[in-house]
C-alpha positions, 0 to 999 in steps of 0.5 A: 669622616668615614673615608678618613677613618677607613684610611687610618684603619687599613694599616693599623688593622693590618699591623694589629689584626693580621700581623703584617710585616713592617714593610707592608704597613709602611708601604700601604701608608706610603701609597696613601700618601702618594694618592692623597698628594695627587688629590691635593694637587687636583683640588689646588688646580680646581681652585686655581682654575675657579679663581683665575684671571679668566674666571674673574674677567668672565664674571665682570663681563657678565655684570657679576661685579660682586662675584668677581670681587669675591673671586679676586679676594680668593685668588689673592688668599690662594696665592698667599696660602701657597697652594699652587698645584705645580709647587705642591706636586714638585715638592711632594711627589719626588720626595715621596718617591725618594722615601719609597726608594729609601724604605725599599733599600732599608728593608732589603738590607734588613732582610739580607741581615736576617731581620725579615724572611723577605723584604716585603710580603707581596700578598700583604701589600696587594691586599692592603693597597687594594683596600686603601685604593677602594677607600680613597676612591670612595672618599674622592667620589663622595667629595665630587658629589657633595663638595664640588667646590672648596674654599682656600682654607679647605684646600690648604688643610689638604696640603698641610695634611700631606705635609704632615704625612711627609713629616711622619715618613721622615721621622719614621725613616730617620728614627724608626729604621735607626732604632730597628737596625740598632736593636735588631728588632723589627717590632721596634719599627712597627711600634714606632710607626703605630705610635706616630700614626695614632698621635698624628691622626688624633692630634689632627682630629682634636685640633679640628674638634676644639678649633685649635686651627683657624681653617675649616676641616678639609 
């Protein structure tokens, strides 16, 4: 919970506490999305290896028939859930790269038209990116110590969360930048981003707290 709260506070704190430019906050959120997609791929790969045909065969050779049967059930569930690491990587990383190029182009055009003094404040982005890297690294380290194995449902939750962030970036790029360019007011974009992020994170927390999802929290 603490690493997740830290991830949420970094861009929102930059927006409301430090007055970041929109590009800084969105850039840090984009970086968070890339890093969490990579971590999701790692967990998908670990699940794939733990439930592989080789692992099932080794359990049978060792006489652990119940363990082998449980692994086979998990393997089938993982395939049904669509948490193949190659598929997750093939979808998220190229599309997030396109998002990065798109937002970079939008902010460059906006700066050329006088909406911003500069497309990106590198000091703001550097500080935010450093804070985000630390929070994500700490969270990943805690998971390695206390949650070395993970279930199919937990891995699917990670992948679904990455898809939710992908959808947020899509809405931000399609609607948020359009409103900013139409109104000529950069605060329109940053307000839209804040509302989207708070809504997204709040809904996810409520869904887990009240059991609105059939899978355990990641």
